[in-house]
MARGU-767767 format. One line per 3 residues: for each residue z, x, y of C-alpha. Coordinates in steps of 0.02 Angstrom, whole numbers. Example, Ala and Ser with C-alpha at 12.3 -4.5 7.8 and 13.67 -1.06 7.14 Angstrom:
BEGIN
390/615/-225 | 357/684/-53
This chain:
BEGIN
-1980/-282/656 | -1989/-383/816 | -1930/-330/989
-1741/-328/965 | -1711/-175/857 | -1532/-112/869
-1476/46/779 | -1291/84/751 | -1252/265/707
-1074/308/657 | -996/481/645 | -903/447/481
-789/599/474 | -738/584/655 | -698/399/648
-604/418/483 | -497/557/559 | -463/451/712
-415/303/605 | -299/408/497 | -206/488/641
-200/327/742 | -103/247/599 | -17/401/528
152/339/592 | 130/196/469 | 70/308/327
203/246/206 | 163/64/247 | -22/82/211
-13/114/24 | -95/3/-108 | -23/-47/-276
-95/110/-357 | -9/224/-230 | -169/262/-132
-145/287/55 | -257/164/147 | -226/187/333
-392/275/368 | -489/144/269 | -397/6/363
-433/83/532 | -615/117/487 | -638/-64/434
-561/-125/597 | -680/-14/697 | -829/-78/597
-786/-259/634 | -763/-227/820 | -923/-128/841
-1028/-248/735 | -971/-393/843 | -1010/-294/1000
-1179/-219/949 | -1249/-346/823 | -1353/-208/742
-1511/-232/640 | -1498/-54/570 | -1343/47/524
-1311/223/462 | -1145/314/440 | -1165/502/438
-1042/619/352 | -1020/807/350 | -1083/876/183
-963/1024/177 | -868/1153/277 | -1012/1275/296
-1170/1238/397 | -1308/1337/482 | -1187/1361/628
-1071/1468/520 | -1216/1589/494 | -1228/1606/683
-1039/1617/708 | -931/1650/555 | -773/1574/631
-855/1410/680 | -723/1275/648 | -617/1414/571
-455/1365/658 | -446/1190/587 | -298/1145/477
-337/1089/301 | -372/902/293 | -214/812/233
-236/754/54 | -174/583/112 | -334/574/215
-456/665/100 | -414/548/-44 | -473/403/65
-650/464/102 | -723/398/-62 | -647/228/-22
-719/230/154 | -888/251/69 | -847/113/-53
-807/2/97 | -977/43/172 | -1063/-2/8
-976/-172/12 | -1035/-192/191 | -1212/-152/133
-1220/-4/251 | -1315/157/216 | -1217/319/225
-1290/493/218 | -1246/677/220 | -1354/833/210
-1306/1007/153 | -1304/1141/290 | -1295/1011/430
-1160/912/518 | -1152/724/542 | -1191/756/727
-1360/831/681 | -1406/683/569 | -1358/565/711
-1452/667/841 | -1611/668/737 | -1608/482/699
-1565/438/879 | -1719/534/937 | -1830/447/809
-1757/280/861 | -1799/310/1044 | -1977/351/997
-1986/184/903 | -1908/84/1046 | -1738/49/968
-1578/18/1066 | -1455/141/990 | -1265/144/990
-1175/298/926 | -991/282/878 | -888/442/869
-722/518/915 | -810/676/975 | -866/688/1156
-994/821/1107 | -1112/679/1061 | -1118/618/1242
-1259/745/1262 | -1367/619/1167 | -1344/483/1298
-1504/410/1372 | -1563/245/1443 | -1592/188/1263
-1443/275/1179 | -1263/235/1219 | -1121/340/1148
-958/246/1114 | -814/371/1101 | -659/304/1015
-500/316/1115 | -327/355/1045 | -354/230/906
-519/163/843 | -521/-14/913 | -551/43/1092
-702/143/1145 | -762/225/1306 | -946/187/1327
-1051/332/1390 | -1216/292/1475 | -1307/422/1584
-1224/339/1735 | -1050/350/1657 | -1075/534/1612
-1125/571/1790 | -982/470/1861 | -855/556/1748
-917/735/1754 | -1044/740/1895 | -1169/804/1765
-1322/743/1673 | -1298/711/1486 | -1405/863/1443
-1283/973/1542 | -1139/929/1423 | -1205/1068/1310
-1199/1192/1454 | -1022/1141/1495 | -973/1171/1313
-1057/1342/1320 | -948/1391/1467 | -784/1307/1418
-796/1325/1229 | -716/1205/1106 | -546/1236/1027
-578/1100/897 | -737/1185/835 | -660/1357/865
-789/1436/980 | -718/1524/1133 | -827/1497/1287
-813/1612/1437 | -641/1687/1465 | -533/1581/1583
-673/1462/1630 | -608/1284/1621 | -693/1116/1636
-676/1103/1826 | -750/1277/1854 | -890/1243/1731
-937/1078/1815 | -937/1162/1986 | -1053/1300/1924
-1170/1177/1838 | -1183/1067/1990 | -1241/1221/2085
-1350/1308/1954 | -1395/1163/1833 | -1378/1260/1669
-1306/1414/1584 | -1478/1494/1605 | -1475/1449/1791
-1303/1526/1814 | -1355/1693/1739 | -1522/1693/1830
-1424/1680/1992 | -1268/1777/1944 | -1289/1894/2092
-1264/1748/2212 | -1084/1730/2152 | -950/1816/2254
-857/1958/2174 | -712/1883/2078 | -622/1884/1911
-725/1732/1862 | -886/1827/1895 | -822/1975/1794
-784/1858/1647 | -954/1777/1660 | -1041/1945/1657
-934/2010/1514 | -955/1852/1410 | -1140/1818/1439
-1185/1829/1254 | -1035/1720/1212 | -1091/1585/1336
-1266/1576/1262 | -1199/1577/1084 | -1076/1438/1123
-1210/1334/1206 | -1318/1357/1052 | -1173/1304/939
-1139/1150/1046 | -1321/1096/1045 | -1347/952/923
-1499/983/815 | -1628/842/831 | -1759/894/705
-1658/897/544 | -1765/877/385 | -1693/708/337
-1734/627/171 | -1710/454/246 | -1805/354/377
-1755/221/501 | -1820/91/379 | -1687/148/255
-1552/101/381 | -1601/-83/389 | -1442/-186/377
-1449/-356/291 | -1262/-393/297 | -1115/-370/182
-1093/-415/0 | -952/-543/2 | -903/-523/-181
-894/-335/-165 | -790/-350/-6 | -669/-470/-90
-650/-353/-239 | -626/-205/-122 | -495/-292/-15
-402/-339/-174 | -407/-158/-233 | -342/-97/-64
-212/-238/-49 | -288/-290/118 | -218/-466/108
-251/-512/289 | -434/-460/278 | -448/-552/112
-377/-713/183 | -490/-702/335 | -644/-673/228
-604/-814/110 | -567/-931/256 | -738/-900/333
-846/-873/178 | -866/-999/38 | -854/-891/-117
-992/-930/-241 | -936/-1022/-396 | -964/-926/-554
-1096/-1007/-661 | -1016/-1026/-831 | -1073/-1124/-982
-916/-1179/-1073 | -915/-1257/-1244 | -828/-1425/-1241
-668/-1449/-1341 | -617/-1607/-1431 | -440/-1653/-1381
-312/-1792/-1400 | -250/-1872/-1240 | -67/-1878/-1285
38/-2033/-1249 | 208/-2087/-1312 | 125/-2203/-1437
8/-2070/-1506 | 151/-1946/-1512 | 244/-2060/-1632
99/-2052/-1754 | 84/-1861/-1762 | 176/-1749/-1885
229/-1585/-1803 | 338/-1521/-1944 | 315/-1343/-2009
164/-1291/-1902 | 83/-1124/-1943 | 38/-1089/-1763
75/-1162/-1592 | -21/-1113/-1435 | 54/-1192/-1279
15/-1200/-1094 | 121/-1283/-959 | 32/-1314/-794
119/-1303/-626 | 35/-1324/-458 | 93/-1175/-357
156/-998/-380 | 342/-1032/-364 | 381/-1103/-535
562/-1140/-485 | 500/-1288/-384 | 310/-1307/-408
263/-1481/-472 | 247/-1490/-662 | 76/-1573/-678
24/-1563/-860 | 25/-1471/-1025 | -86/-1434/-1174
-56/-1361/-1345 | -145/-1327/-1508 | -66/-1360/-1678
-153/-1349/-1847 | -324/-1338/-1766 | -304/-1489/-1650
-288/-1491/-1460 | -165/-1608/-1373 | -155/-1631/-1185
-64/-1739/-1057 | -25/-1753/-872 | 149/-1825/-900
266/-1676/-933 | 410/-1795/-969 | 330/-1816/-1140
394/-1641/-1180 | 570/-1713/-1178 | 526/-1828/-1323
623/-1773/-1480 | 468/-1718/-1578 | 403/-1600/-1443
575/-1540/-1390 | 616/-1497/-1571 | 451/-1404/-1587
482/-1295/-1435 | 666/-1267/-1470 | 641/-1221/-1653
682/-1036/-1678 | 567/-1030/-1829 | 415/-1089/-1732
323/-948/-1642 | 241/-1006/-1480 | 94/-908/-1408
66/-930/-1221 | 15/-858/-1054 | 161/-794/-948
319/-826/-1050 | 440/-811/-904 | 350/-942/-801
341/-1058/-952 | 524/-1031/-998 | 583/-1073/-822
466/-1223/-809 | 527/-1296/-974 | 707/-1262/-925
681/-1379/-777 | 645/-1514/-907 | 804/-1469/-1000
707/-1381/-1140 | 754/-1209/-1207 | 599/-1118/-1270
664/-1030/-1424 | 532/-908/-1490 | 393/-830/-1388
265/-734/-1490 | 105/-679/-1403 | 117/-673/-1213
-61/-647/-1151 | -12/-597/-974 | 119/-469/-1028
13/-386/-1161 | -141/-379/-1050 | -33/-293/-919
31/-164/-1044 | -145/-124/-1101 | -198/-86/-922
-64/-90/-787 | -189/-66/-647 | -300/-217/-675
-215/-385/-698 | -216/-559/-624 | -96/-706/-637
-247/-820/-649 | -290/-845/-832 | -476/-868/-795
-490/-703/-700 | -388/-611/-829 | -495/-679/-971
-652/-608/-890 | -569/-438/-882 | -567/-449/-1072
-749/-509/-1080 | -705/-689/-1119 | -789/-824/-1014
-743/-991/-1094 | -620/-1039/-956 | -637/-1063/-769
-525/-992/-634 | -399/-1116/-563 | -480/-1104/-392
-643/-1169/-465 | -555/-1323/-533 | -411/-1353/-410
-483/-1284/-248 | -387/-1166/-135 | -270/-1163/14
-218/-1332/83 | -354/-1417/-20 | -274/-1373/-188
-256/-1527/-297 | -266/-1581/-479 | -433/-1667/-518
-423/-1856/-541 | -555/-1842/-678 | -455/-1831/-840
-597/-1754/-939 | -621/-1611/-813 | -434/-1578/-799
-391/-1593/-983 | -538/-1484/-1032 | -475/-1349/-913
-301/-1352/-990 | -371/-1349/-1167 | -486/-1205/-1120
-332/-1109/-1067 | -251/-1140/-1236 | -412/-1087/-1324
-419/-928/-1220 | -242/-878/-1268 | -285/-896/-1451
-457/-814/-1435 | -388/-656/-1354 | -235/-639/-1466
-314/-534/-1604 | -405/-413/-1488 | -256/-383/-1374
-133/-359/-1517 | -252/-233/-1595 | -256/-142/-1428
-67/-140/-1424 | -59/-65/-1599 | -192/64/-1558
-90/120/-1407 | 72/124/-1509 | 146/1/-1385
210/-133/-1504 | 389/-75/-1476 | 365/-73/-1288
313/-255/-1297 | 431/-316/-1435 | 586/-218/-1383
567/-208/-1194 | 442/-317/-1102 | 453/-479/-1201
644/-482/-1213 | 655/-427/-1032 | 549/-576/-977
682/-691/-1049 | 824/-591/-970 | 735/-606/-803
705/-792/-831 | 891/-821/-860 | 936/-718/-706
813/-816/-601 | 876/-983/-667 | 1056/-932/-631
1012/-876/-455 | 1137/-801/-334 | 1250/-902/-221
1221/-885/-35 | 1346/-949/92 | 1241/-1041/222
1390/-1054/340 | 1408/-865/339 | 1222/-846/375
1235/-968/519 | 1387/-876/588 | 1291/-712/580
1142/-800/657 | 1250/-853/804 | 1317/-676/821
1142/-604/817 | 1080/-731/944 | 1223/-681/1059
1187/-496/1030 | 1002/-525/1061 | 1044/-616/1222
1156/-472/1280 | 1022/-342/1243 | 891/-447/1333
1000/-454/1489 | 1023/-264/1483 | 835/-242/1467
804/-359/1615 | 930/-262/1719 | 849/-96/1673
677/-170/1710 | 735/-246/1874 | 660/-415/1830
645/-547/1695 | 488/-553/1588 | 430/-611/1418
503/-477/1305 | 395/-537/1160 | 235/-509/1258
168/-332/1229 | 60/-353/1384 | 206/-394/1500
316/-261/1420 | 177/-133/1444 | 165/-173/1629
354/-148/1647 | 361/16/1552 | 202/100/1608
153/25/1777 | 324/-10/1850 | 435/121/1766
295/251/1756 | 337/306/1578 | 200/413/1499
61/311/1418 | 51/353/1233 | -82/230/1177
-190/91/1248 | -255/-69/1169 | -390/-194/1217
-265/-298/1317 | -168/-157/1399 | -38/-34/1339
23/-17/1161 | 209/-52/1140 | 212/-28/951
367/45/869 | 278/213/842 | 244/220/1030
421/173/1079 | 493/302/959 | 400/438/1055
477/375/1218 | 656/381/1153 | 772/472/1272
657/451/1422 | 742/290/1479 | 887/184/1412
774/31/1407 | 678/105/1258 | 829/109/1142
872/-68/1193 | 697/-133/1159 | 697/-53/986
870/-126/952 | 813/-297/1013 | 663/-294/897
765/-239/746 | 896/-375/767 | 765/-508/809
673/-464/647 | 834/-475/546 | 870/-642/627
699/-717/588 | 664/-636/418 | 835/-634/337
946/-761/425 | 818/-898/456 | 713/-845/306
857/-855/182 | 920/-1020/251 | 750/-1095/213
751/-1044/29 | 928/-1095/-22 | 917/-1232/-153
1015/-1385/-97 | 1074/-1431/-273 | 1169/-1269/-304
1175/-1171/-139 | 1084/-1028/-224 | 925/-931/-199
815/-911/-352 | 700/-762/-332 | 553/-726/-446
534/-555/-525 | 353/-503/-543 | 343/-409/-707
156/-375/-712 | 116/-309/-539 | 153/-125/-517
55/12/-604 | 217/108/-639 | 309/-38/-722
437/-65/-584 | 492/-242/-550 | 466/-325/-383
546/-480/-310 | 469/-625/-213 | 519/-794/-141
631/-720/-74 | 618/-533/-94 | 796/-482/-134
750/-299/-160 | 721/-265/24 | 880/-331/106
906/-197/241 | 1038/-65/207 | 1008/70/338
1042/-37/492 | 1221/-99/509 | 1166/-273/565
1045/-285/419 | 1172/-230/291 | 1289/-368/350
1166/-495/275 | 1241/-450/106 | 1404/-530/162
1322/-700/134 | 1290/-662/-51 | 1447/-720/-140
1508/-763/-317 | 1486/-940/-382 | 1671/-986/-363
1840/-927/-300 | 1928/-802/-410 | 1762/-715/-446
1690/-554/-376 | 1522/-466/-357 | 1506/-310/-464
1373/-177/-438 | 1319/-28/-544 | 1176/90/-507
1097/245/-578 | 1120/398/-469 | 960/497/-437
880/430/-595 | 703/487/-554 | 760/666/-526
858/661/-688 | 703/600/-778 | 604/741/-696
735/867/-755 | 718/798/-932 | 529/791/-948
498/956/-856 | 631/1050/-959 | 671/1146/-801
826/1252/-839 | 885/1265/-658 | 873/1079/-623
954/1033/-788 | 1095/1156/-756 | 1127/1080/-584
1142/906/-658 | 1249/963/-806 | 1369/1051/-688
1381/894/-581 | 1311/982/-427 | 1243/887/-278
1058/913/-318 | 1004/893/-137 | 1133/1018/-74
1082/1134/-215 | 899/1123/-164 | 947/1148/20
1044/1307/-23 | 892/1379/-107 | 762/1323/20
864/1385/168 | 928/1537/71 | 1112/1500/98
1259/1581/8 | 1366/1427/-25 | 1361/1235/-19
1478/1238/131 | 1337/1309/238 | 1225/1160/203
1218/1045/355 | 1184/859/343 | 1010/887/416
971/1024/289 | 1026/909/148 | 918/769/220
767/883/224 | 800/946/47 | 818/767/-12
647/728/62 | 576/878/-32 | 658/827/-197
595/649/-190 | 431/700/-110 | 390/812/-258
417/663/-373 | 285/569/-274 | 164/716/-265
187/736/-78 | 75/853/22 | 130/975/156
61/853/285 | 160/706/214 | 321/807/204
297/871/382 | 279/692/444 | 430/631/345
555/759/409 | 481/811/576 | 432/992/540
269/1086/551 | 144/1086/408 | 171/1273/390
359/1248/366 | 327/1104/246 | 209/1213/144
343/1350/136 | 474/1221/81 | 363/1161/-61
322/1339/-116 | 507/1384/-117 | 546/1226/-215
426/1277/-352 | 502/1452/-358 | 674/1373/-381
612/1248/-512 | 468/1333/-605 | 481/1208/-747
434/1069/-626 | 281/1166/-571 | 231/1194/-753
258/1009/-794 | 144/957/-651 | 8/1075/-709
26/1024/-892 | 31/836/-862 | -130/844/-759
-215/938/-900 | -152/812/-1027 | -214/668/-920
-383/752/-906 | -395/764/-1096 | -321/593/-1139
-379/493/-988 | -204/422/-961 | -20/466/-943
130/385/-1027 | 314/356/-992 | 451/401/-1115
430/226/-1186 | 239/235/-1207 | 199/133/-1052
23/189/-1014 | -74/211/-852 | -258/250/-862
-331/376/-740 | -522/367/-752 | -539/465/-590
-451/619/-661 | -623/690/-709 | -712/639/-550
-825/768/-472 | -762/708/-304 | -616/818/-255
-526/684/-155 | -534/552/-291 | -485/679/-422
-336/748/-325 | -266/573/-299 | -278/542/-486
-191/708/-518 | -43/661/-408 | -35/493/-495
-30/584/-662 | 118/686/-601 | 226/545/-535
189/398/-650 | 286/464/-801 | 437/493/-688
437/328/-594 | 382/230/-747 | 515/305/-861
650/268/-732 | 588/88/-725 | 589/76/-915
766/144/-927 | 840/10/-815 | 741/-124/-908
820/-67/-1073 | 990/-67/-988 | 963/-247/-930
916/-308/-1104 | 1065/-220/-1184 | 1181/-279/-1047
1132/-461/-1067 | 1158/-446/-1254 | 1330/-367/-1227
1386/-505/-1109 | 1342/-634/-1240 | 1418/-538/-1386
1583/-519/-1293 | 1574/-701/-1240 | 1602/-654/-1059
1584/-772/-914 | 1508/-632/-810 | 1325/-654/-765
1191/-527/-721 | 1116/-587/-557 | 997/-459/-483
905/-298/-514 | 871/-198/-356 | 771/-46/-413
904/66/-494 | 1049/-55/-467 | 1115/-202/-568
1219/-337/-484 | 1337/-455/-576 | 1462/-590/-537
1620/-606/-640 | 1795/-683/-637 | 1930/-564/-575
2000/-540/-750 | 1833/-478/-816 | 1805/-345/-682
1901/-210/-781 | 1794/-251/-933 | 1634/-230/-831
1699/-66/-760 | 1709/-3/-938 | 1557/-77/-1023
1422/-79/-889 | 1416/111/-863 | 1425/134/-1052
1277/19/-1083 | 1175/91/-939 | 1211/269/-993
1160/230/-1173 | 993/154/-1124 | 905/318/-1164
950/490/-1229 | 901/627/-1107 | 933/815/-1107
1050/786/-960 | 1179/650/-929 | 1139/494/-831
1262/454/-694 | 1313/275/-658 | 1416/226/-506
1504/57/-497 | 1596/-44/-365 | 1647/-224/-334
1706/-341/-199 | 1714/-518/-133 | 1532/-511/-75
1379/-405/-111 | 1418/-312/50 | 1594/-270/-10
1529/-214/-179 | 1434/-70/-99
């Protein structure tokens, strides 16, 4: 193997726990598109990168605990008995930590009856005998007993990116003990984490003093008579058996019968393709971009059958008869994601068995092609109807009749596995006669259309061929799933409703934004001055390092967390320091307003279209596994509402002209109403039928109050978190974090909730069973989500799938209901020949603009249409308001 053999041993459970709790303040932020929490995986990956860079290992092994019971439990039944149950938000991530390791090409291992520590201890001993340099990474200081001249133990600090490196010298400097004496110290002091007691009232300082004098637990008891009479001596004598037992429990076993050898831990590097796929699954966009920037992804070797095509020109167009075609398959190419402004760079189509292709999209304006696309009797099959509709609209062409939309139908057949790249999506359906765009156009700043006509035209024609080739299979899948109506009556018509909304856009007053920007700049300046006064000096407020020095060195505030460069000043840290000094509130306020200024004031000003003073968002219809829409470029679904300064941004969203107003209608508690319907829970349905405040009702029951008047705002807030948490399959840990109570209280809240609403408990049990039998769950409108992990033998993977089974029908049905309402509402506006326009959908809310005289009409018809979108066992509730701006309409 050569001279430079470096072994890296990682305590998998310990590091995963550290990663989870280091980022648990951001638990809701670290969630992938399937609803999986990813903070532990993210932190683990960050630790791996840091330690690999530092160690440059030739061999790697990550050790995991195989179960709760080990040989130590036979010696002491309560070993680790005091530990709280692992939060499901963490346990569901362990299989993905292992999947990450597989992508890294790293061996992981666990062994029944032993802990990860014992696996590490045994391998570290073998490594020393074979002249390896070994680094052990753990969050548990117990492993410092393994430190030698050849073995260094890196103990993670508050997070996982920083470590304290223990060498024999460092152990002696820190404790005044040899590494081997760490076990003796544990025998005397005990370990609350592992739940063994140690000697009564002997702390670390006393233990160290005794061990410096007598070397070991054995030495102490051999010389016990030398100790002066004292309470400590009495405790030592009384707890002699305890001390020896605890030392034995703390001793890491170094002769475990492993089924692996050091050769098995050889590390040859990561598998780039697997890492890319994993980062995509986890939604780790930053890691993905970094990997792709540093690693040239291998081109997929594909043999593609060449297509004969006609290079279309104005002259050739005049010779072709396009009347009465039986089929039209069409593809419009744009270079870029934002189809409202991406360059139109070419098109291809197939008619009567022939392929036609051109770079010049102006040819589509020629009467023959325009008539073809605008003919209501001609069905056009394509990929991504909304994108195509908007692109053609930019050429002044109204696409009249969309038939087969490959992207939409593929999404309906499997909502969890879709791509907006036709080449990638085709391979998901086992079709390989088309390349990915990246393979033809390049990526990043190097993206460009090939100058070679044959290469480019073939690519466009291959896209057309792919649409046609997959049509039969995908439509059969739709029929098999009984989803034709979902496509024909909801998703396809919705795509056109969304296209029209996007094309209309919403007017934004740049002057108002600039005025607010000036106000915010002034407010930011005032807050900065207050911070400087409180700090006693000026400094760079945007520098975490300088801010850390002010807060923790100068002002002596308690240090919550450290980073490589100094002190952490993250929001989660500052939140814990609230109330300790006025400067903290001002820093948090400064950051909030500065973010609003950069993201929403400056951000919106950049995306206003000059020609109409509007912003034109894009609704992504095929992204979420539940069917909910999302908004990008800009995201108009996340304009802040909780912070007063953020909410003011809505003042800049105005109607298109004077004499018009913004009108808003939204469903009240739609997900809970859907839950009441599908669970058939009598108590919940009664509360909604009687018009009760469902959150106050839940609070009364949870807190065992006699009347709604006794419910405080905080009680209602906590009950609301329980109500909505149940919808999302929340655990006691997650609920405790959300509302600031103990896990025990959270567990009691959830248990009481299920006693109040037994139908909900039964629904959750039944839907999991149904998912286990069928392999999927469905919404009220047959939107399907497959759950292959529902039968997994791995508890963590299975439990995540079970929670997904519970909440998908609720969230997905709510999403479907508002989609139906949008389709019916657009139809109603046209039937009544109203000038009013539907502008935005923000989750459960629809936003319109209308002339003053039409506002009373909207007040009447919008709630009617929204209420009639679906027939439930309980009434839907729609609340409406209007005003001169979006702000005033709420």
